[in-house]
C-alpha positions in Angstrom: -75.3 62.7 153.8 -71.9 64.2 155.9 -69.5 62.7 153.6 -71.0 64.1 150.9 -70.4 67.7 153.2 -67.6 66.4 153.7 -65.8 66.3 151.1 -67.5 69.7 149.7 -65.8 71.5 152.8 -62.3 70.0 151.7 -63.3 70.5 148.6 -63.7 74.8 149.1 -61.0 74.7 151.4 -58.2 73.4 149.1 -59.7 76.3 147.0 -59.3 78.9 149.2 -55.7 77.5 150.8 -54.3 77.2 147.0 -53.5 81.1 146.1 -52.4 81.2 149.8 -49.8 79.1 148.9 -49.2 79.6 145.4 -48.3 83.1 147.1 -45.7 81.7 150.1 -43.6 79.3 147.1 -44.1 83.2 144.7 -39.4 82.5 143.9 -37.6 85.0 144.8 -38.1 88.4 144.1 -41.3 88.6 143.8 -40.7 92.4 145.7 -38.6 95.4 145.8 -35.2 95.2 147.8 -34.2 97.0 150.1 -30.7 98.2 149.6 -29.0 99.5 153.2 -26.3 102.1 152.9 -24.7 103.0 156.7 -23.6 106.1 155.6 -24.7 109.5 154.1 -24.9 110.4 150.2 -22.0 111.0 148.8 -19.8 108.4 150.0 -18.1 106.3 148.6 -20.7 103.3 149.2 -23.1 105.6 148.2 -21.0 105.4 145.2 -21.0 102.2 144.9 -25.0 101.5 145.5 -25.7 103.5 142.9 -23.4 102.3 140.4 -25.2 98.3 140.4 -28.5 98.9 142.0 -29.9 99.3 138.5 -28.1 96.7 136.5 -28.6 94.3 140.1 -31.9 95.1 139.8 -32.4 94.2 136.4 -30.8 91.0 136.9 -32.8 90.4 139.7 -36.2 91.5 138.0 -37.3 93.8 140.7 -36.3 97.3 141.8 -33.5 98.1 144.3 -34.3 100.4 147.0 -31.2 102.6 147.7 -32.1 103.5 151.8 -28.9 105.4 153.4 -29.1 104.9 157.4 -26.1 107.1 158.4 -24.2 106.6 161.8 -22.2 105.2 164.3 -19.3 104.3 162.2 -22.7 102.0 160.1 -23.2 100.5 163.5 -27.2 101.5 162.9 -27.4 100.4 159.1 -26.0 97.4 160.0 -28.3 96.8 162.8 -30.9 97.1 161.0 -29.9 94.3 158.4 -29.3 91.7 161.9 -33.0 92.9 163.0 -33.8 91.8 158.6 -35.7 88.4 157.7 -33.3 86.4 156.4 -35.1 86.3 153.4 -33.0 88.0 150.8 -35.7 91.1 150.5 -33.1 93.5 153.1 -29.2 93.5 152.6 -26.4 95.9 152.7 -23.2 97.7 151.6 -20.6 97.5 154.5 -16.9 100.2 154.2 -14.3 98.2 156.4 -15.0 100.0 158.8 -18.3 96.8 159.7 -15.3 94.2 160.3 -13.4 96.7 162.9 -16.5 98.6 165.2 -16.6 95.5 167.9 -13.2 96.7 169.3 -14.2 100.6 169.4 -18.5 100.6 169.5 -19.8 100.0 172.9 -23.2 97.7 173.9 -23.7 96.8 169.6 -26.8 94.3 169.7 -24.9 92.3 167.0 -22.2 89.7 167.1 -20.2 90.5 163.7 -19.0 87.2 162.9 -21.5 85.2 163.2 -25.0 87.2 163.2 -24.2 88.3 159.1 -23.6 86.7 155.6 -20.7 88.1 153.9 -21.9 87.5 150.4 -18.8 89.6 148.3 -16.4 91.4 149.0 -16.9 93.9 146.2 -14.6 96.9 144.9 -11.7 99.2 146.7 -10.6 102.1 146.5 -7.4 103.5 147.5 -7.5 106.4 150.1 -5.7 109.7 149.4 -4.6 111.7 151.9 -5.2 115.6 151.6 -5.7 118.6 153.3 -7.5 122.1 152.7 -5.5 124.5 150.1 -4.9 126.7 151.7 -2.0 124.4 153.9 1.1 125.4 153.5 2.6 121.5 152.3 2.8 120.0 148.7 5.0 116.6 149.9 4.4 114.0 153.2 7.9 115.1 154.3 6.2 118.9 154.4 3.0 117.8 155.8 4.6 115.9 158.2 6.7 119.0 159.2 3.8 120.7 159.3 2.1 119.0 161.5 4.9 118.6 164.3 4.9 122.6 164.0 0.6 122.5 164.4 0.3 120.5 167.8 -3.6 119.8 167.5 -4.2 119.3 163.9 -7.1 118.6 163.2 -8.5 115.0 160.4 -11.7 114.1 159.7 -13.0 110.8 158.6 -15.7 109.0 157.4 -16.0 107.2 161.1 -14.5 105.9 163.7 -12.9 102.8 162.7 -12.9 103.2 159.1 -9.5 103.5 157.3 -9.4 106.8 156.9 -9.1 106.6 160.9 -6.6 103.9 160.6 -4.0 106.0 157.6 -4.4 108.7 159.7 -3.8 106.9 163.5 -1.2 104.9 161.8 0.7 108.2 160.2 0.5 110.1 163.4 1.7 106.6 165.3 4.7 106.7 163.0 5.6 110.1 162.8 4.9 111.2 166.4 2.3 113.5 165.1 -0.3 114.8 167.6 -3.6 115.2 165.9 -7.1 115.5 166.6 -9.6 113.0 165.0 -13.2 114.6 164.1 -15.5 111.4 162.7 -18.4 112.4 160.3 -20.7 110.0 159.5 -19.6 109.6 155.8 -17.3 111.7 153.1 -19.3 113.6 151.8 -20.1 115.3 155.0 -16.3 115.6 155.9 -15.6 116.9 152.7 -18.4 119.9 153.3 -15.8 120.5 156.4 -12.6 120.7 154.0 -14.0 122.3 152.0 -15.3 125.0 154.5 -11.8 125.0 155.9 -13.6 123.6 159.5 -10.8 120.9 159.7 -7.5 120.3 157.7 -6.3 117.2 156.3 -7.6 113.6 156.0 -8.1 109.9 154.4 -11.0 109.1 152.5 -11.4 107.3 149.4 -10.5 108.4 146.5 -13.2 107.8 144.7 -14.9 110.5 146.6 -11.9 113.1 146.3 -10.9 111.9 142.6 -13.3 115.6 141.1 -12.0 118.2 144.2 -8.4 116.4 143.5 -8.7 117.2 139.8 -11.2 120.3 140.3 -8.4 122.1 142.9 -10.7 122.2 145.4 -8.7 119.9 147.8 -4.6 119.4 147.7 -3.4 115.4 147.2 -0.8 114.3 149.0 -0.7 111.4 148.3 -2.4 107.9 148.1 -2.5 105.3 150.3 -2.1 102.1 147.3 0.6 99.9 146.1 1.5 102.6 143.3 0.5 105.8 142.8 -2.9 105.9 141.2 -3.1 105.7 137.0 -5.4 108.9 137.9 -3.2 110.8 139.5 0.0 109.1 138.7 1.9 112.7 139.8 1.0 112.1 143.1 3.0 109.5 145.6 2.2 106.8 147.3 2.5 106.8 150.3 5.0 103.6 150.6 7.6 105.9 148.1 8.1 107.0 151.9 6.7 104.8 154.7 7.5 101.0 153.3 4.1 98.5 153.6 1.4 101.8 154.4 -1.3 100.5 152.9 -4.9 100.1 154.0 -7.5 100.8 151.3 -11.2 100.8 151.1 -13.2 98.6 150.5 -16.7 98.5 150.3 -19.1 94.7 150.2 -22.5 93.1 150.1 -23.7 91.4 153.5 -26.6 89.4 153.6 -28.5 88.8 157.5 -27.6 85.1 158.3 -29.4 81.9 157.6 -30.9 82.8 153.7 -32.1 80.0 152.1 -29.8 78.5 149.5 -31.6 79.1 146.4 -31.6 83.0 146.9 -28.5 83.1 148.2 -27.1 81.0 144.9 -29.8 84.1 142.8 -27.9 87.0 144.6 -24.2 86.0 143.9 -25.1 84.8 140.9 -26.0 88.0 139.9 -24.0 90.0 141.7 -21.2 88.1 139.1 -22.6 90.0 136.5 -23.3 93.0 137.3 -19.4 93.2 137.8 -18.7 92.0 134.7 -21.1 94.0 133.0 -19.0 96.7 131.0 -20.1 99.1 131.5 -20.8 98.7 134.9 -16.6 97.8 134.9 -16.3 101.3 133.6 -18.2 103.1 135.5 -16.5 101.9 139.2 -13.1 102.1 136.9 -13.9 105.7 135.7 -14.7 106.6 139.7 -11.0 104.8 141.2 -12.4 101.7 142.1 -10.5 98.4 141.5 -13.4 95.7 141.3 -12.5 92.6 143.3 -15.9 90.2 143.3 -14.6 87.7 145.6 -16.6 85.1 147.3 -18.0 84.9 150.2 -15.5 83.0 151.5 -12.6 85.6 150.5 -14.6 88.0 152.3 -14.9 86.6 155.2 -11.5 86.0 155.6 -10.4 90.1 154.8 -12.9 91.3 157.8 -11.3 88.6 160.2 -8.3 89.9 159.2 -9.0 93.4 158.9 -10.1 93.1 163.0 -7.0 92.0 163.3 -5.6 94.9 162.5 -8.1 96.6 165.0 -7.9 94.8 168.2 -3.6 95.3 167.5 -4.5 98.4 167.0 -6.5 98.8 169.3 -3.6 97.5 171.9 -1.2 99.5 171.0 -3.6 102.6 171.4 -2.9 103.2 168.3 -6.5 104.8 167.5 -7.5 105.2 170.5 -5.0 107.7 171.8 -5.4 110.6 169.0 
């Protein structure tokens, strides 16, 4: 009798555990995926998220929920990712500032290199030097002369240590300009203040500034790409006046460290398919993005490289002295 009761109890326990076991082993993904955008809506990172989210969700079979978490040059969003479980249900789109924030943002809760999985550098977009419309300069030479005659000319960036900050700071040091840096929580609020006349100029992603340049709302001076942009062929490249001047905006997909191998591979496969989807390719091209879709190894190397560039700028007090 005792033996029979034990058998029955075991069978009941097994039947109760079966649904739980099945739930724990549900194939990834079995619920919506959170995609952190660590900047305000409207900027290049947000544009990228909106471009890929639906297509990525279709390939993974779950909704991609875009969540803007602006602040501290992207470190607030990166902190959210660091605290997330490495289960594939929380990912982030990182801006170039992700590679360099550790040099200038104090008391970070995470290690930039050890605590994240750099999955793929997705896209780049040239930086473009723009001024508010009522500023007289039309060329880079005229711009330099104007700023020298007006010390303290204010420029905005999408955040401290962003590509826009680095480009503006480097231009200031190369041409010995006295400028004032105004950091924002992304390119969209920067653009609002530029249009409102509260700042004088900015380096920002061409993807964000292109429609406003074409509409005549801001004045384009030069682009930071190796050559002229197909979208704005009449606008010169910076390196036509300053050889080697190039530091584009990049955006990549990042996960928390420790993603299970099958989950990681599924994400990478889905991302590759999305970035080679003709409709997605066309949308990126129309908005002045260049698709990269690098391997994790290439992305991690780029992060290290940009970190080294910023380390040199900090050492020489180029960024912090402006």
